[in-house]
N, C-alpha and C positions, 0 to 999 in steps of 0.2 A: 603272769607277774602278780606278785602279792599286792594286797590293798595299800599297804605301807609304801612299797616301792612306786606304785601307781600314783599315789598322792604326791610323792616327792618329785616324780617325772612331771606331773601336771603343774606343780608349783614352779619347777624350773622352766617349763615352757612358757608359763604365763609371765615370767620375768621379762621376756623378750617381746611382749606385745607392744606395738607402737603407741597405744593409748597410755602406757605406763611411762612414757617419756615427757620430760619438760625440756624443751629445746632439743638438744642432742644428748641429753643425759637421762639415764633411768632413774626412777624413784621406787623404792621398796615400800612395803606395807607401813613402815614406820615414818615415811617421809624422807628417808635418808637418800641422798643423790650419790650415784656411783656409775663407774664405767668398767666394763669387763677388762680384767688384767690390771686393774689399778686398785686392788683390794689386799686383804691379808693374804689370800692365796698366792698372789704374785710374789710377795716378800718371802713366803714359805718356800716357794719354788726356787727362788734365788738362794735361799739358805741351803736347800737340799742339793742344788747344783754344786755349790761351794763345798759342801760335805762330800759329795761324790768324788770330787777332784783331790780333796786334801786328806780326808780320813782314810788312808789306805791300809794301815797296819800290816805292811808287807815285809817279808824277809827274803832278800834276794838269794837265789840259789848259788851254790858254789860251783862255777863252771867247771872246775877241775874235776869234780865228782859226777860228771855227766857222761852219758853215752848215746850213741845213735840209736833211735827208736826202730829203724827200719821202715818207718813210714814217712814219706816226704813231708806231708802237711803237719805232722806232729813235731818233727824235728828231734832235737836231743831231749832225753829225760834223765832224771836221777839214776845213778847206777843200780840202786836197789829196787827200782820199779820194773814192772813187766809191761808188755803189750799183749793182750789176750783177745782173740776173736770172740764176739758177743755170744756165740753159741755155747761156748764152754763155761760161761759164768752166769747164765740166765736160763730160765725154763720158759718157753714160749707157750702161751695159753690161747693161741688164736682159735683153736678148735672149739673153745666154749663161747665164742662170740655168737650173737644172735641178732641179725638186723630186723627191725620192725618197720613195715611200711607206714608211712605218716598217716595214712587214713585208718590204720588199725591201732594206733598208739592210744593208751589210756593215760590221760594227763595225770601226774602225780608230783612227788617231791624228789624223786631219785634222778640224778643227772644221767642223761643219755648222750654218750660220747661218740663223736665222728672224727674225721680226719683233722679238722682244725680246731677241735676242742668240744665243749658242750654245745649240742645243737638243739636239745629239747630236755623236757623233764617228764618221767614216766612213773607209773604206779607201782612198779616192781623193780628188782635188781638181780644181776647174775654174779657180781663179784662184791666181796667184802673183805679186802685184805690190802696190804700195801703193794702197789704195783707201779710199774713205769709204762705209760702209753706212748707209743711211737707211730707218727703218721704212716699210712700205707700208701694211699693215693690221694692226690689233690692237696697234699700238705706243702707248705712253702719251703721245700728243701733247698731251693737256690737263693732264697732270700736270707742273706747272712744275719739280718738284724731281727728275725722272728723266730719264735720257739717252734719246734716240731715234736718235742718230747715233754711229757707231763708226769709229775709225781701225784699219785692218788692213794688215799688210804681211808676209804669210805665205801658206802654201799652205792654201786653204780651199775648201769647197763652200758654195754659196748657193742657198737655195730661192726660191720666187716670192713670199715675203711681205716681202722687204726689198730696197730699191733698191740698185744698185751703181753708184757714181760714181767716175770718174777725173778728178782735177784737172788743168787745163792748165798750161802752163809759166809762167803769170802768177798761179798760185794755189798757196798752200801747203796741203797736204792736212790737216795737223793743225789749222791755222788755220780751215779750212772746217768740220771736225768741231765745233770750238767755236762757230762761228756758227750751225750747224744745231741745236745743243743749247739755244740761247736764243731761237730763232725762235718767234714767236707763230703757231701753226698754224691757229687758228680759221677764218680765211678761206681756207684751202687744203685742208681735209679736208671730208669729208661721211660721214654715218652717225652716229647718236647712241649705238647699242649697240656696234657695232664700227667705230671711225673708220678711213677709208681715205684715203690720200694717193695720188692717181693720178699717173701719169708726167707727164701734161699739166700738172696743178696744181703738181707738184713743180718743174717747170722755170721756174715763175713766181716762186718764192721769191727775195726780194731779199737779196743778200749785200754787206755792206760790204767795200770793197776798198782797203786802204792799199797803198803801194808794197811790193814783194815783200820787201825787206829788213826793213821794219817788220812784215810779216806773220810773218816768221821770228822776230823778237824776241818778239813777242806770243805766238806758238805755244810758244816755248821757255819763256817766263815762265809761261804758264798751264799747260803740261804739268807743270812743277815744282810750282807751287802746288796744282793739282788732284790731283797725285799725293799730296802731303801730306794734303789734305783727304779723298781717297778712302781712304786708309789709316786716318785717324782715324774716318771713318764706318764702316769695317769693324770697327775696334776697339770702338766704342761698340755696334754691332749685335751683336757677339759678347758683350759684357757683358750686354746685355738678354737674349740667348738663354741665357746661363749662369744669370742670376738667375731666369728662368722655369723652367728645369730644376731648379734648387735648390728653388724653391718647391714645385714638383710632388713632388720627393723628400721634402721635409720634411713635407708634408701626408700622403703615403703612409706614411712611417715612423710618424707620430704616430697615424694612424687604424687602424694594424694592430699597433703595438707599444706604444703609449702614449707619454706625455711622458717623454723621457730627458733628465735634467738632469745636468750635470757633477758628479761627486763622489757621486752616489746609487748605491746598491747595485743590481746588475742584478736584474731581476725574474725570477721563475720563469716559464718559458714552456711552452707545450704545442703539439702539432700541431693546426692549425686544421681539417685535413681537406680544405683547399682549396689546391691547388697554387700558385696566384698570390697567395694571401694569406700562405702560410707559417705560421710559429709566431706565436702570440698569447699575451698574458699568461694565466696559469693560471686567473684568476677571470673572464675574458671567455668569451663564447659566440659562435658564428657561427650565424646563422639566415638563412633565406630572407627576402627583403624583405617578402613578403606577411604574414609573422607579426609585423612590428613597425609595421605601417601600420593606419590607420583606413579609408583609401580610396585607390584608385589608378584613373586613368581617363585616356583619350586626349582631345585637345582637338577643337574644332569642325572638321568637314570642310566648311568654307565659305570662300568668297572674301571678301577684305576690301573695304570700301568707303572712299571718301575720309574722312579723319579729320574728326570733328566733336566738339566738347566736350559736345554734347547726347547723344552715343551712347557706349557703352562702348568704351574703347580695346581694339584687337585685338593681343594679345601674340604675336609670332611668334619663331622662332629668332633671326632677324636683328635682333630688338629688344633682345637681351641682349648685353652686352659681355663681354670676356674675364674681368672681375673679378666677374661675376654681378650687374650692375646693369642697370636699364632705361635704354636710350638715349632722349634727348629729341628725336632727329631722326627724320625719315621715319615719323611715326606714321600708323596706319591705324585705322579703326573697324569695328565689326561691328553689323549691324542688331539692334535690341533683341529682336525675336522669336526670332532664332537665339541671340543672346548669352545670354539668360536661363538656358539649360541648361548653359552653360559658364563661368559667372561665377567668378572667383577671390575667394571670400568667406571663406576661412580661410587661415591661415599654411600654406604648402605649398612643397615643393621642386619646381621645374619642371625637367624633364630632356628634353633633345633626343632624339628617337627616330630621326632620320634625319640624314645629312649630318654636322653638326658634333657628332659623338659626344663626350660628356664635357662639353658646354656646359650649364651649369646655373645656377639662381639661387634664392635663398630669397625667396619672395614673401610679404610681409606686407601685408594689405589695410589695416591701420591706419596705415602709414607711406607708403603710395603716394598720390599727388596726385589720383588719378581711379579710377573703377571700371573694372575690366579683365576681359576674357574671354580665353581662350587658344586657340591655333590647333591644328590636327590634328597637326602634326609635334612637338608638345610633350606631355609627360606630367605630370599633376598627382599628386604623391605626398604625402598628408596623413598624418603620422605619428601613431601611438597615443602620447600623452604618457607613458604608464605603461611604455613599452617603448623608445622611441627619441626622441632630442632631434633636432629638425628641422635645427639648424645642424650637428650632427654628421653627419647623413645628407648634407647639402649638401657638406661636406668630403670624405666618402667618395666621392661621385660625381666629385669633382675629382681623386681619387687615381689612380695607376697601376694599383691593384687593380681599380678599376672599368673602366679601359680595357682591361686584359688580358681581363676577362670579355667586354666588348662586342666586342673584336676576334676572339675565339674564336667567339662567336655570329654575328658578321658573316661569317666565313668559311664557316660551316655552313649559313647560310641567306641569305635576301634582307634588304636593309636594312629594308624595311617590317615585317618580323616582329620587329624590336626595339621592340615596342609595349608598352603597359602590361601586357598579358598575359604577355609574355616577361619583362618586368622583375620580375614577381612572384617569379620564381625566382632573382633575383640574390642570391648569398651576400654578406651584410654582417656586419661584426664588430659585436658588441653588448657594450661595456663596461657596468659598473654606471651608472646614470643620472647620479649625481654626478660620476663621471669623465668621462662624455660631455660634461657642461657645462664641466668643467675643460679638456678638450681643445678644445672649441669657443672657449672664451675665449682659450686659449693661442694657437691658430691665428689667431684674429682679430688678436692683437697682432702675431705674427710676420709674417703675410701683409701687414698694413698697412705694416709697416716695409719689406718687400721691394717692395711695390707703389710706395711713395714713391721708392725708389731706382730702380725701373724708369722711373717718370714723369720723374724728373730726367734720366735718360739719353735718354728719348724726346724731351725738350725740347732737349737737346744735339744730338740727331740732326737735328731739324727746323731748328735754327739753322745747323748745318753745311751742310745741303743748300741752304738759302736763301742762305747766304753764298757758296757755290760758284757758284751761278747768277748772283748779282749781281755777283761778281767777273768772271766771264766776260763778261757783258753790258757792264760798264764798259770793258773793254779792247777788245773787238771792235767797239765803237761809238765808240771814241776819246774817251770821257769821261775816261779815265786813259790815260796814255801810258807806254811803256817806254823808258827812256833809251838811247842808242846806246852 
């Protein structure tokens, strides 16, 4: 990363440090108060969304002048268009690709391309011309909202996980890129875990072919429109990222400093004795987790079986979403004889012990729809109600204070050792019980508001991606035309 980009990244990260907050609002270097998603960028995104919906500049095709393309997913095309297999309109340059082992790469300024895009930068290049790159393996062929083809016209290095195509004189390369990004790849790829598009199958892909002049018009139009949409998608994605960082910072400040409301006097603080927690309110204490729990244990070291409503549901790390709720998809069960020792029959905080560190949920057996047992890579922590509020502990696990502890322990040992036994020594803040409840209620309200805003932006993101693909499809299949 360049020094300029590193400085920008550092500044962006620093914006979300809890100490830069006054109450629940961030303060920038000039003293200006702001909330993520409530600045000029949000208004710009709304304008771009409106523009994406309204500024279409489309000309509907004359249905009477259409014919069957012979390809089911393409449907009808204008009578003067053709459908040509890819091999007849491109030259495949795969033989010139050279993979470089990561340990042998010399870092430089030239993009190093792999299946999903640029994966590194190296000191030399093997191509310097206009090309279309198309994923070979591990590309998102079945994700209709993501690109698998890319237009390049620069000095690049390409490994053996992405195909290299040179358009012939009757084919516009940018137009081809758009065609390949709306192709339905199901019949051309194989492999369910890592889908692969072989060179042989790639050459069979049908491409709609208007006259060259119309290809150019379509390419120019889509390049402009997709550029607007891509910038909008990036802006919405950044808003989501900012809101998630803000939520994490708000939780961290609240579980380590208390509720800070505008106009209230600053509380007297004391050193917590824990570097990554810092100062805490004077009346708080900091204890090891084991002293505020009734019990803590690891889950079942057993494999799941096919889901059955007659058996306990088997709760795994992957069953918990980012907001700490159980997903309703991809359920699994656990045999009764094994599950009985790992049943979730008390309110408990479930904590990931490997992989997705910081993922947690507050499990309440009274509100869940079915009996549940928990898996070995989860920890069940049942609080002592006279010492710790379960919801407060849930939020503490979602804070940066917990992640700092987890990362320090992860560096010093193996992932497997972040088990229930190791979590017993996790330092946690312990406010008075009444304040723990106040903090839990406060964060419930604030996080719900943030989550609603994130959900709105995720919906915008999905609409934009779907709209982009449908726009490309309509124009490269001639359903809509670009006027001369």
